[in-house]
Backbone as CSV, one residue per row, in Angstrom:
resi,resn,N_x,N_y,N_z,CA_x,CA_y,CA_z,C_x,C_y,C_z
1,MET,6.700,-0.639,-2.872,6.692,-0.794,-1.437,6.185,-2.027,-1.085
2,THR,6.431,-2.507,0.068,5.942,-3.791,0.502,4.765,-3.274,1.585
3,ALA,4.222,-4.600,2.100,2.993,-4.348,3.230,3.691,-3.860,4.513
4,GLU,4.712,-3.921,4.589,5.496,-3.454,5.826,5.824,-1.953,5.983
5,THR,5.734,-1.197,4.809,6.000,-0.013,4.823,4.813,0.807,4.498
6,THR,4.795,2.073,4.557,3.929,3.259,4.315,4.291,4.124,3.351
7,SER,3.548,4.924,2.636,3.958,6.019,1.708,4.534,7.172,2.351
8,SER,4.219,7.597,3.670,4.684,8.643,4.334,5.885,8.241,4.972
9,ASN,6.238,6.951,5.392,7.550,6.456,5.995,7.755,5.243,5.384
10,PRO,8.625,5.238,4.357,9.110,4.016,3.918,10.042,2.979,4.690
11,MET,10.241,3.538,6.004,11.018,2.616,6.728,10.221,1.338,7.507
12,PRO,10.783,0.416,7.180,9.829,-1.011,7.617,9.832,-0.726,9.342
13,MET,8.667,-1.111,10.057,8.604,-1.033,11.485,9.089,-2.401,11.951
14,GLN,9.648,-3.361,11.277,10.159,-4.312,11.860,11.703,-4.366,12.805
15,ARG,12.246,-3.300,12.654,13.462,-3.191,13.458,13.130,-3.333,14.867
16,PRO,14.035,-3.905,15.724,13.768,-4.278,17.196,13.809,-3.109,18.011
17,ARG,14.717,-2.185,17.652,14.955,-0.848,18.151,14.774,0.353,17.185
18,LEU,14.384,1.411,17.784,14.189,2.665,16.834,15.071,3.779,17.409
19,ARG,15.534,4.746,16.697,16.033,5.841,16.952,15.004,6.820,17.585
20,ARG,15.352,7.714,18.003,14.288,8.794,18.888,13.586,9.424,17.837
21,SER,14.208,9.808,16.573,13.181,10.437,15.532,12.526,9.587,14.947
22,ASP,12.458,8.321,15.246,11.640,7.257,14.513,10.214,7.052,15.642
23,VAL,10.710,7.264,16.670,9.584,6.872,17.773,8.269,7.595,17.501
24,PRO,8.155,9.193,17.459,7.043,9.652,17.263,5.860,8.902,16.334
25,ASN,6.644,8.641,15.025,5.769,7.914,14.061,5.176,6.524,14.351
26,TYR,6.023,5.701,15.208,5.770,4.503,15.578,4.426,4.559,16.672
27,LEU,4.639,5.459,17.493,3.611,5.573,18.766,2.273,6.185,18.097
28,ALA,2.471,6.794,17.139,1.326,7.484,16.391,0.535,6.424,15.514
29,CYS,1.371,5.550,14.932,0.740,4.583,14.053,0.293,3.509,14.796
30,LYS,0.874,2.807,15.976,0.708,1.694,16.458,-0.406,2.014,17.402
31,HIS,-0.229,3.104,18.439,-1.161,3.348,19.445,-1.802,4.548,19.477
32,GLY,-1.625,5.419,18.471,-2.508,6.662,18.447,-2.158,7.803,19.438
33,ILE,-0.812,7.519,19.749,-0.254,8.582,20.926,0.597,9.649,19.987
34,ASP,0.373,10.727,19.877,1.139,11.920,19.465,2.149,12.277,20.475
35,ILE,3.551,12.214,19.858,4.564,12.972,20.944,5.656,13.615,20.097
36,ALA,6.288,14.554,20.499,7.280,15.071,19.808,8.569,14.528,20.065
37,VAL,9.532,14.700,19.183,10.949,14.276,19.487,11.531,15.047,20.667
38,SER,11.100,16.278,20.800,11.847,17.222,21.876,11.343,16.763,23.197
39,THR,10.040,16.368,23.175,9.362,15.685,24.496,10.026,14.423,24.808
40,LEU,10.465,13.510,23.976,11.160,12.397,24.266,12.556,12.844,24.802
41,ALA,13.122,13.874,24.208,14.493,14.111,24.817,14.399,14.730,26.214
42,LYS,13.485,15.526,26.385,13.082,16.013,27.784,12.741,14.809,28.762
43,MET,12.058,13.853,28.204,11.676,12.740,29.054,12.956,11.933,29.437
44,ALA,14.038,11.978,28.610,14.916,11.114,28.624,16.003,11.840,29.716
45,THR,15.786,13.035,29.936,16.645,13.995,30.763,16.076,13.964,32.201
46,VAL,14.712,14.148,32.373,13.744,14.092,33.494,13.141,13.210,34.202
47,GLY,13.030,12.020,33.174,12.392,10.882,33.594,10.752,10.820,33.204
48,GLY,10.218,9.678,32.919,8.976,9.457,32.724,8.547,9.020,31.250
49,GLY,9.652,8.916,30.645,9.584,8.235,29.261,9.813,7.046,29.037
50,PRO,9.778,6.347,27.741,10.038,4.914,27.842,11.513,4.612,27.996
51,ALA,11.806,3.523,28.418,13.159,2.974,28.677,13.992,2.908,27.300
52,MET,15.178,3.176,27.351,16.115,3.354,26.220,17.248,2.543,26.520
53,GLN,18.085,2.395,25.467,19.332,1.716,25.492,20.227,2.647,24.786
54,TYR,21.774,2.712,24.923,22.546,3.438,24.025,23.221,2.697,23.266
55,SER,23.698,3.041,22.112,24.487,2.433,21.252,25.474,3.580,20.764
56,GLY,26.507,3.711,21.425,27.567,4.925,21.719,26.719,6.037,22.292
57,ARG,26.489,7.081,21.611,25.867,8.108,22.137,24.483,8.259,21.471
58,ILE,24.021,7.141,20.818,22.780,7.252,20.136,21.639,6.549,21.083
59,PRO,20.560,7.266,21.378,19.528,6.418,22.236,18.584,5.630,21.348
60,LEU,18.482,4.436,21.833,17.571,3.521,21.007,16.555,2.938,21.812
61,TYR,15.458,2.999,21.339,14.057,2.259,22.084,13.637,1.218,21.434
62,HIS,13.663,0.122,22.250,13.235,-1.221,22.078,11.441,-1.115,21.696
63,VAL,11.063,-1.597,20.678,9.849,-1.604,20.240,8.939,-2.201,21.664
64,GLN,9.388,-3.282,22.230,8.563,-3.831,23.275,8.502,-2.912,24.379
65,ASP,9.514,-2.126,24.723,9.446,-1.020,26.013,8.541,0.125,25.366
66,LEU,8.582,0.485,24.247,7.589,1.494,23.765,6.210,1.120,23.792
67,ASP,5.954,-0.264,23.526,4.470,-0.658,23.498,4.102,-0.843,25.083
68,THR,5.137,-1.121,25.805,4.609,-1.234,27.343,4.318,0.332,27.672
69,TRP,5.217,1.258,27.569,5.124,2.491,27.796,3.978,3.060,27.397
70,ALA,3.557,3.104,26.207,2.149,3.286,25.522,1.029,2.865,26.183
71,GLU,1.050,1.381,26.717,-0.045,0.964,27.223,-0.215,1.405,28.961
72,GLU,0.882,1.714,29.424,0.815,2.474,30.854,0.497,3.740,30.650
73,ARG,0.540,4.565,29.515,-0.132,5.953,29.758,-1.353,6.105,29.348
74,LEU,-2.308,4.832,28.766,-3.522,4.782,28.394,-4.386,4.455,29.465
75,SER,-5.308,5.005,29.642,-6.346,4.766,30.708,-7.231,3.513,30.186
76,LYS,-8.003,2.782,31.320,-8.797,1.769,30.961,-9.878,2.259,30.063
77,ALA,-10.569,1.248,29.071,-11.824,1.899,28.341,-13.073,2.433,29.490
78,VAL,-13.559,3.339,28.745,-14.665,3.859,29.616,-15.805,4.138,28.499
79,ARG,-17.067,4.190,29.047,-18.280,4.693,28.067,-18.728,5.969,28.417
80,SER,-18.356,6.680,29.497,-18.708,8.158,29.663,-17.528,8.822,30.661
81,THR,-17.589,10.156,30.396,-16.583,10.794,31.185,-16.780,10.594,32.694
82,SER,-17.836,10.248,33.068,-18.087,10.117,34.700,-17.456,8.695,35.071
83,GLU,-17.394,7.792,34.126,-16.618,6.710,34.583,-15.051,6.956,34.487
84,ARG,-14.439,7.751,33.935,-13.169,8.309,33.778,-12.809,8.544,35.333
85,SER,-13.509,9.386,35.808,-13.239,9.876,37.205,-13.424,8.652,38.305
86,LEU,-14.231,7.900,37.996,-14.375,6.920,39.115,-13.031,5.856,38.847
87,VAL,-12.582,5.641,37.570,-11.554,4.693,37.464,-10.254,5.279,38.282
88,GLY,-10.105,6.666,38.139,-9.084,7.246,38.865,-9.056,7.192,40.393
89,LYS,-10.139,7.479,40.915,-10.545,7.468,42.205,-10.193,5.818,42.905
90,GLN,-10.650,4.829,41.934,-10.517,3.376,42.361,-9.047,3.040,42.369
91,CYS,-8.265,3.483,41.511,-7.024,3.550,41.410,-6.236,3.885,42.755
92,LEU,-6.395,5.197,43.000,-6.063,5.782,44.137,-6.343,5.025,45.469
93,SER,-7.610,4.453,45.755,-7.872,3.757,46.813,-7.253,2.250,46.875
94,ASP,-6.954,1.824,45.572,-6.457,0.290,45.436,-4.852,0.653,46.036
95,GLN,-4.284,1.743,45.767,-2.853,2.002,46.288,-2.855,2.023,47.787
96,ARG,-3.782,2.303,48.614,-3.692,2.631,50.026,-3.720,1.159,50.806
């Protein structure tokens, strides 16, 4: 095995686009975000998931789109739970 692979997933993470079944492992390893394949499939139907492209009938997720989507889902860093509520309120007031 090379440095680009892991024992639990021998697939190299250097591919520019990932199949839906590979996305949960990528997001967990790179961003610490756990998500099920079924949740991605649901989001592909109703919206709210990462951008995707199709190769025939196969949905493919570009790694940059996954990184962008993951960063958008994460809050700003806080040092206490009280800061978390202030960040949310501040974002709401910024939108007005």
